[in-house]
matplotlib code that plots the C-alpha trace (Angstrom):
import matplotlib.pyplot as plt

x = [-53.9, -53.6, -53.2, -56.3, -55.0, -57.0, -56.3, -55.9, -56.1, -54.9, -56.2, -53.6, -55.9, -57.7, -59.5, -63.3, -61.8, -61.3, -57.8, -56.0, -53.9, -56.4, -54.3, -51.5, -53.8, -53.0, -49.3, -49.3, -51.6, -49.1, -46.2, -48.0, -46.9, -50.4, -50.6, -49.2, -52.8, -53.8, -53.6, -53.8, -54.2, -52.3, -52.8, -51.9, -51.2, -51.3, -49.4, -51.1, -53.2, -52.2, -53.7, -51.8, -52.7, -54.4, -57.1, -59.7, -61.0, -63.6, -61.6, -59.3, -62.2, -63.1, -59.8, -59.7, -63.1, -62.0, -58.9, -60.6, -63.5, -61.1, -59.8, -63.0, -64.7, -61.6, -61.6, -65.4, -64.8, -62.2, -64.5, -61.7, -63.0, -61.3, -60.3, -60.2, -58.8, -58.8, -58.3, -61.8, -65.0, -65.4, -63.5, -67.1, -68.0, -65.4, -65.2, -68.8, -69.1, -67.0, -69.2, -72.1, -70.3, -69.6, -73.1, -75.1, -78.0, -80.6, -78.4, -79.6, -76.7, -76.9, -74.4, -74.3, -73.0, -71.6, -71.3, -72.1, -73.1, -75.4, -72.8, -76.1, -75.4, -74.9, -73.1, -76.2, -76.9, -73.6, -72.6, -69.0, -68.7, -66.5, -66.8, -66.6, -70.2, -71.7, -70.9, -74.3, -76.1, -73.8, -74.5, -78.0, -78.1, -79.5, -76.5, -76.1, -75.2, -71.3, -71.4, -73.1, -70.4, -67.4, -68.9, -67.4, -70.6, -74.2, -75.6, -77.3, -77.5, -81.5, -82.2, -84.1, -81.0, -78.7, -78.7, -77.5, -75.9, -74.8, -76.2, -76.3, -75.4, -76.8, -78.6, -82.1, -81.6, -79.7, -82.5, -85.2, -82.9, -82.5, -86.0, -87.2, -84.8, -86.2, -82.8, -83.0, -81.8, -80.8, -79.7, -78.4, -82.0, -83.3, -80.5, -80.6, -84.6, -83.9, -81.8, -78.2, -75.6, -74.8, -78.5, -79.3, -76.5, -76.0, -79.8, -79.3, -76.3, -77.7, -81.1, -79.2, -76.5, -80.0, -82.0, -79.3, -76.9, -73.8, -73.7, -70.4, -69.7, -68.5, -67.3, -66.5, -64.6, -66.3, -69.4, -67.2, -67.0, -64.5, -63.1, -62.5, -61.5, -60.2, -58.0, -60.7, -61.5, -64.4, -65.3, -69.2, -69.6, -71.8, -70.8, -71.1, -68.6, -65.8, -66.3, -69.6, -69.0, -66.1, -68.2, -70.8, -68.0, -66.4, -69.5, -70.7, -69.4, -68.5, -67.5, -70.7, -71.9, -69.5, -67.5, -65.4, -65.0, -64.3, -62.7, -62.6, -61.7, -58.7, -56.4, -53.2, -52.7, -55.4, -54.9, -54.1, -51.9, -52.4, -56.0, -57.5, -54.7, -54.8, -58.7, -58.7, -56.6, -58.7, -61.6, -59.9, -59.1, -62.7, -64.4, -61.9, -61.1]
y = [5.5, 7.2, 5.6, 6.0, 6.7, 5.2, 6.6, 3.6, 3.5, 0.0, -0.4, -3.1, -3.7, -6.5, -4.8, -6.5, -9.7, -13.0, -14.3, -10.6, -12.1, -10.1, -6.8, -8.5, -8.4, -4.9, -5.2, -8.3, -6.5, -3.6, -5.8, -8.1, -9.4, -9.3, -5.3, -6.2, -7.4, -3.9, -2.6, 1.2, 1.6, 2.5, 2.3, 5.3, 4.2, 6.1, 4.9, 1.7, 2.8, 1.3, 1.6, 1.5, -1.5, -1.2, -2.3, 0.1, -1.8, 0.8, 3.6, 2.1, 1.4, 5.2, 6.4, 3.7, 5.0, 8.6, 8.1, 6.3, 8.6, 11.4, 9.7, 8.5, 12.2, 13.9, 11.7, 12.2, 16.0, 16.0, 13.4, 10.8, 7.1, 5.4, 2.1, 0.8, -2.6, -4.2, -5.5, -7.0, -5.5, -3.1, -0.5, 0.2, 2.3, 4.9, 4.4, 5.1, 7.5, 9.6, 9.5, 10.5, 13.5, 14.7, 13.7, 16.7, 17.2, 16.4, 13.7, 10.1, 7.4, 3.6, 0.9, -2.4, -4.8, -8.1, -10.3, -14.0, -12.2, -9.5, -7.8, -6.3, -7.2, -4.7, -5.3, -6.6, -9.3, -10.3, -14.0, -13.4, -9.7, -9.4, -5.8, -7.3, -8.5, -4.9, -2.2, -2.2, -1.6, 1.3, 2.8, 2.5, 4.3, 1.4, 0.4, 0.9, 4.1, 2.9, 1.4, 4.1, 6.6, 5.1, 6.6, 9.8, 10.9, 11.6, 10.9, 7.3, 5.3, 4.5, 1.1, 1.4, 2.6, -0.7, -3.7, -7.0, -9.7, -13.1, -13.2, -17.1, -17.0, -14.7, -14.7, -14.1, -10.6, -9.3, -10.0, -8.5, -5.0, -5.3, -6.0, -3.2, -0.6, -2.0, -3.1, -5.2, -8.5, -10.7, -13.9, -17.0, -18.6, -15.3, -15.0, -18.7, -18.2, -14.9, -16.9, -16.8, -14.5, -13.2, -12.0, -10.6, -8.9, -7.3, -6.2, -4.9, -2.7, -1.3, -0.4, 1.3, 3.2, 4.5, 5.5, 7.2, 9.9, 8.1, 4.5, 2.4, -1.1, -2.8, -6.4, -8.8, -11.6, -14.3, -13.8, -15.5, -19.3, -20.5, -22.5, -19.3, -17.0, -19.1, -16.4, -15.0, -14.4, -16.3, -19.0, -19.8, -22.2, -22.6, -19.0, -16.7, -17.9, -15.9, -15.8, -14.8, -11.8, -10.9, -11.2, -9.0, -6.2, -6.7, -5.9, -2.9, 0.9, 2.2, 5.5, 7.8, 7.7, 5.0, 6.8, 3.9, 0.2, -1.3, -4.7, -6.6, -9.7, -10.6, -12.7, -14.1, -16.7, -18.9, -18.1, -20.8, -20.5, -16.9, -17.4, -14.9, -12.2, -12.8, -12.4, -9.0, -7.6, -9.0, -7.5, -4.0, -4.3, -5.2, -2.5, 0.4, -0.5]
z = [-216.5, -213.3, -209.9, -207.4, -203.7, -200.8, -197.3, -195.5, -191.2, -189.5, -186.2, -184.4, -181.7, -180.5, -177.5, -178.0, -179.2, -176.9, -178.4, -178.9, -182.2, -184.4, -183.4, -185.8, -188.7, -190.2, -189.8, -191.8, -194.6, -194.6, -195.7, -197.6, -201.1, -202.2, -202.1, -205.6, -206.6, -206.5, -210.1, -210.5, -206.8, -203.8, -200.2, -198.5, -194.9, -191.7, -189.0, -187.7, -184.6, -181.2, -177.8, -174.8, -172.8, -169.6, -167.2, -167.9, -171.3, -171.8, -171.5, -174.4, -176.3, -176.2, -177.2, -179.9, -181.4, -181.1, -183.2, -185.5, -186.0, -186.5, -189.3, -191.1, -190.6, -192.4, -195.4, -195.6, -195.2, -197.8, -200.1, -200.3, -200.1, -197.2, -195.9, -192.3, -191.4, -188.1, -185.6, -184.1, -185.0, -182.4, -184.4, -186.1, -183.7, -184.4, -188.1, -188.5, -185.8, -187.7, -190.6, -188.3, -186.9, -190.6, -192.2, -193.6, -191.5, -194.4, -196.4, -196.6, -195.3, -195.3, -193.9, -195.1, -192.6, -193.9, -190.9, -189.7, -186.5, -185.4, -183.2, -181.3, -177.8, -174.7, -171.5, -169.8, -172.3, -173.4, -172.8, -173.1, -172.5, -175.5, -176.7, -180.7, -180.2, -179.1, -181.8, -183.5, -180.1, -179.8, -183.3, -183.0, -179.8, -178.0, -175.5, -171.9, -170.5, -169.8, -173.3, -175.1, -173.6, -175.1, -178.3, -179.8, -181.5, -180.2, -183.4, -184.3, -187.5, -188.3, -188.2, -191.2, -193.1, -191.9, -194.0, -192.4, -194.6, -194.2, -190.7, -189.1, -185.5, -183.2, -179.5, -179.0, -177.5, -180.5, -182.8, -180.2, -180.4, -184.2, -184.5, -182.5, -184.4, -187.8, -188.9, -192.3, -192.1, -195.0, -192.9, -194.7, -195.1, -196.7, -198.9, -200.2, -200.7, -202.7, -205.3, -203.8, -203.1, -206.1, -206.6, -203.5, -202.9, -206.3, -205.9, -202.6, -203.1, -206.3, -204.6, -201.8, -204.3, -205.9, -203.0, -200.6, -200.9, -199.2, -198.5, -196.9, -196.1, -193.0, -193.6, -191.0, -192.3, -190.4, -192.9, -195.6, -195.3, -193.7, -196.8, -198.0, -195.1, -192.5, -190.9, -188.9, -185.0, -184.7, -187.7, -188.4, -190.8, -194.0, -195.0, -198.1, -200.4, -201.5, -205.5, -204.9, -203.2, -205.4, -208.3, -207.0, -206.2, -209.6, -211.2, -209.6, -209.6, -206.0, -207.2, -207.3, -203.4, -202.0, -199.1, -197.5, -196.5, -193.2, -192.8, -189.4, -187.9, -189.8, -187.7, -189.5, -186.6, -187.9, -191.7, -193.9, -196.5, -196.6, -198.1, -196.1, -196.6, -200.4, -200.0, -198.2, -201.3, -203.8, -202.2, -201.6, -205.3, -206.6, -204.8, -204.9, -208.9]

ax = plt.figure().add_subplot(projection="3d")
ax.plot(x, y, z, "-o")
ax.set_aspect("equal")
plt.show()
C-alpha cells in the first residue's frame, strides 16, 4: 500500500494566548512517539514557524498570518490536503486566508469550526484582549480596522458557509456578531437535543461534503472534554467526548473535497499522561486514512 504524504506546518507561537506555553505544542508533536499511529501516512513537516518576539503584538500576528497563508495557499494550489498544528487559535487567520486567496471565484467553500468558544471578539469587545478569541471576527470581515489589517487577504468567509460545533462558552457580543453574519451554530444543547455528537456531526459533515466544492476543519482541542483532552490552553468542562468525534471521523471519507485540517491550542504543559498528544495523532490518522 502506498504512503500518503501530508504537508504539515507547525506554528510554534502563542501570540494570541494567555500562558504562551502552547507554543511548545508543535515541537512535542513533531518528536512524538505517537507518530507511529499513522499507518500508511507520513507528515511532511515544514520548519517549525517561530515569530521573533517584540512589543508590537499585532505586527507579529500579521507576520505569522502571512507565513501560514502562504503555506496553505500553496498546498491548495497544488491540490494537496494539508495539516496546520498550533499554537493558539489565532493561527486560523493565516490558515484560512491562504485558502480564500486561492479559492476559485465561482466555487463554494465551507469551514467547520469545532470549538468550545466562539472566538468572535474584536478589540473593542474582548474582556481579555487575547487574540486567540478574535480570529472569527477577522475571517468574517467584522473586526475593527486595526485587527482586520492583520489579515493577509481582503476576502472573507461567508457566515452562512461557517459551521460551529461544540460551542458552550461565549460572551453575548460574540453571539450578536455570529447572528448578524448568519453563522450556523451547533452548541452543546443543540447537539444533545439532535441525538448526540455522533449523529449530529456525521450528518453535518456528510451534508457539507455533498453541498460544497471544498470544505475544511478547524479544531480547537478545548472542544473536547477535559477528561479526554486535558492538554489545552483554556479548558471548558462538559465537552465532546473523544470517542464520539473519532468514531465520526473514522466512518467518513475525507478524500473527495476535503482540503485541510487545523488543530489548535495543544498545550503540553497541561497534558496528563500524554492523553492529548496521543489523541491528536488519533484524529490525524482518522481523517487522513
